[in-house]
C-alpha positions in Angstrom: 76.9 36.3 141.6 73.7 37.2 143.4 74.5 41.0 143.4 75.3 40.9 139.6 72.1 39.0 138.8 70.2 42.1 139.7 72.6 44.7 138.3 72.9 43.3 134.8 69.2 43.5 133.8 69.0 47.1 135.0 72.1 48.0 132.9 70.7 46.3 129.9 67.3 48.0 130.3 68.8 51.5 130.2 69.8 51.5 126.5 66.6 49.8 125.6 64.6 52.6 127.4 66.7 55.2 125.7 66.1 53.6 122.3 62.3 53.5 123.0 62.3 57.3 123.8 64.0 58.2 120.5 60.8 58.0 118.4 58.9 60.0 121.0 61.5 62.7 120.9 61.5 62.7 117.2 57.7 63.0 117.1 57.8 65.8 119.6 60.4 67.6 117.5 58.3 67.1 114.4 55.3 68.6 116.2 57.3 71.6 117.3 58.5 72.2 113.8 55.0 71.9 112.4 53.7 74.2 115.0 56.4 76.7 114.2 55.7 76.5 110.5 52.0 77.0 111.2 52.7 80.0 113.3 54.9 81.5 110.6 52.3 80.9 108.0 49.6 82.6 110.1 51.9 85.5 110.8 52.5 85.9 107.1 48.8 85.9 106.4 48.2 88.5 109.1 51.0 90.7 107.7 49.8 90.4 104.1 46.0 90.5 104.6 45.5 92.6 107.7 44.6 93.7 110.2 43.4 97.0 109.0 42.8 100.1 111.1 40.4 102.8 109.8 40.8 106.5 110.4 37.7 107.4 108.5 35.6 110.0 110.1 31.8 109.4 110.7 29.5 110.9 108.1 28.9 114.6 108.7 26.3 115.1 105.9 23.5 113.1 104.3 24.5 109.4 104.1 23.2 106.2 102.5 23.9 102.9 104.2 24.4 100.1 101.6 24.2 96.4 102.7 25.4 93.4 100.7 24.8 89.8 101.5 25.2 86.4 99.7 22.5 84.5 101.5 23.5 81.1 100.2 20.0 80.3 99.1 18.9 80.5 102.8 20.5 77.1 103.6 20.9 78.3 107.2 17.4 79.6 107.5 15.4 82.8 106.8 15.3 83.9 110.5 19.1 84.1 110.7 19.2 86.2 107.6 16.5 88.5 108.9 18.5 89.1 112.1 21.5 90.3 110.0 19.2 92.6 108.0 17.8 94.0 111.3 21.3 94.6 112.7 22.5 96.5 109.7 19.5 98.9 109.6 20.5 99.8 106.0 18.9 102.0 103.4 19.8 99.9 100.3 20.1 96.1 100.6 21.8 94.1 97.8 21.5 90.3 97.8 23.1 87.4 95.9 22.1 83.7 95.8 18.6 84.8 96.8 15.5 82.7 97.5 11.8 83.6 97.3 11.3 83.1 101.1 13.9 85.7 101.9 12.5 88.2 99.4 9.1 87.7 100.9 10.4 88.3 104.4 12.0 91.5 103.3 8.8 92.8 101.7 7.0 92.1 104.9 9.7 93.8 107.0 9.9 97.0 104.9 6.4 97.3 103.4 5.0 98.9 100.3 6.9 102.2 100.7 10.2 100.6 99.7 11.2 99.7 96.2 12.2 96.1 95.2 13.7 94.4 92.2 14.2 90.7 92.0 15.7 88.7 89.1 17.0 85.2 89.3 19.5 85.1 92.2 19.8 88.9 92.4 17.6 91.1 94.6 17.6 94.7 95.8 15.4 96.3 98.4 15.7 100.1 98.6 14.3 102.8 100.8 14.7 105.1 97.8 13.1 104.7 94.4 14.7 102.3 91.9 14.1 104.5 88.8 15.8 102.2 86.1 17.4 98.8 85.7 19.9 97.7 83.2 19.8 94.2 81.6 23.2 93.0 80.4 21.7 89.9 78.7 25.0 88.1 78.0 26.1 88.4 81.6 22.9 87.9 83.4 24.5 85.2 85.6 27.2 87.7 86.8 25.6 91.0 87.7 22.6 93.4 87.6 22.5 97.1 87.2 20.1 99.6 88.8 19.7 103.4 89.1 18.4 104.9 92.3 17.3 108.3 93.5 18.9 108.9 96.9 19.8 111.7 99.3 23.2 111.7 97.6 21.6 112.3 94.3 21.1 109.7 91.5 23.5 106.8 91.8 24.2 103.7 89.6 24.4 100.4 91.5 25.9 97.1 90.3 24.9 93.9 92.2 27.7 91.4 91.3 28.3 87.7 91.7 30.8 86.4 89.1 31.6 82.7 88.9 33.5 81.2 91.8 36.7 79.2 91.1 35.4 76.5 93.4 34.2 74.1 90.7 37.6 74.2 89.0 39.3 73.6 92.4 37.0 70.6 93.0 38.1 69.2 89.6 41.7 69.4 90.6 41.0 67.7 94.0 39.3 64.9 92.1 42.1 64.5 89.6 44.2 61.8 91.5 41.1 59.6 91.9 40.2 60.1 88.2 43.7 59.1 87.1 43.6 56.0 89.4 40.3 54.9 87.8 41.7 55.2 84.3 40.5 58.8 83.6 42.5 61.6 82.0 43.9 64.6 83.8 43.1 66.7 80.6 39.5 66.9 81.9 40.5 68.7 85.1 42.9 71.0 83.2 40.2 71.9 80.7 37.7 72.6 83.5 40.2 75.0 85.2 41.0 76.8 82.0 37.3 77.2 81.0 36.4 78.4 84.5 39.3 81.0 84.5 38.3 82.3 81.0 34.6 82.6 82.0 35.4 84.4 85.2 37.7 86.8 83.5 35.1 87.5 80.8 32.4 88.2 83.5 34.7 90.4 85.6 35.7 92.4 82.5 32.1 92.9 81.7 31.3 94.1 85.2 34.3 96.5 85.0 33.2 97.8 81.6 29.6 98.4 82.9 31.0 100.3 85.9 33.3 102.4 83.7 30.3 103.3 81.5 28.1 104.5 84.5 26.8 108.0 84.1 26.1 108.7 87.8 28.2 108.2 91.0 28.8 104.5 91.2 28.4 101.8 93.9 29.5 98.2 93.2 28.3 95.7 95.9 28.2 91.9 96.1 30.2 88.7 96.3 33.2 89.4 94.0 34.7 85.9 94.4 38.0 87.7 94.3 40.4 87.7 97.3 42.4 90.8 98.2 45.5 89.9 96.2 43.8 88.5 93.1 45.4 89.6 89.9 41.9 89.9 88.4 40.8 92.1 91.2 43.8 94.4 90.7 43.3 94.5 87.0 39.6 95.2 86.9 38.6 96.7 90.2 41.5 98.6 91.6 40.4 101.9 90.1 37.4 102.1 92.5 37.5 102.7 96.3 37.2 99.6 98.4 35.0 100.1 101.4 37.0 98.0 103.8 40.3 99.5 102.8 38.8 103.0 103.1 36.9 102.7 106.3 37.1 99.2 107.8 38.8 97.9 110.9 40.1 94.4 111.5 40.6 91.7 108.9 37.4 92.1 106.9 37.1 88.4 106.3 33.7 87.3 105.0 34.1 83.7 103.8 33.7 80.8 104.6 31.5 81.9 107.5 30.2 78.4 108.0 33.7 77.1 109.0 35.8 77.6 112.1 36.9 81.1 111.0 36.5 83.1 107.8 39.8 83.7 106.1 38.9 85.4 102.7 37.8 88.9 102.0 35.6 88.5 98.9 32.3 90.3 99.8 32.8 93.9 98.9 31.3 97.4 98.5 33.2 99.6 96.1 32.5 103.2 95.1 33.5 105.9 92.6 35.4 109.1 93.4 32.3 111.2 93.9 31.5 109.3 97.1 33.3 108.8 100.4 33.2 105.8 102.8 32.4 107.0 106.3 32.3 103.5 107.8 32.4 99.8 106.9 31.2 96.8 108.9 31.4 93.1 108.6 28.3 91.4 110.0 27.7 88.1 111.7 28.2 84.5 110.6 24.8 83.0 111.5 22.8 83.3 108.3 25.0 82.0 105.4 28.4 80.8 104.4 29.2 84.5 103.8 29.2 87.3 106.3 27.2 90.4 105.2 28.9 93.7 104.8 27.6 97.2 105.0 29.0 100.7 104.5 27.9 104.3 105.1 28.5 106.5 102.0 28.3 110.3 101.7 29.1 112.8 98.9 32.6 114.3 98.8 
């Protein structure tokens, strides 16, 4: 009996230990499956959205470097924005979500020999004369238009920042809480529909202004349209995309204040009279957007 007294508890413990390990094995399997799914999703994003390799040749003739930056109202500081401007060393700088402090820093950096135009959130600083501006009153919250005399000749420039879908997305995120507190889901649906209609109206107006340009065209700014957006394909596909023409890598510019940007929405586009010789995505220190800049020359 003495030998069996020790043997029986050990035999009984083995099944108990095995049963205890089952949840651990299941949890490990679940984590492996989730990791595999995440890897597949990332791989699909990489295949669909990039990376891109450029075979553009450097500019051989006169070139103009255009820089575009949504500075997020300088929430990350004027000094960080100033460092991005210095790194780009551009000839024409186009800004969205501008603040007075940033504009003042630019005027101090470039001095009175440059041309400037500021209006609400839009701002342009140019080494070359700004000879005309266009005021599309109905769509003042979406874009501005300028005409510049440059080494490439007279060009038309659109500085764009149509509505973001973010407010509508936030409404959808809030919908479960709204329903639980007795609200109606119709409010969220209405917000999404109104946002979509307004964005399409603004983007169509930008596209129409671009199509009506009488000089070689450059469109620069925060498009709020990712690469595979139906609105982007419908309204902007006719113009050259700087990153697609001369960029290397993924070209992601937003959200730059998170772990990694994963959207390509800050763009420089051009008409057929011009050629992209290079395209660069800047750093992440100054805004929730990365700046972009491109070298353009005549064809």
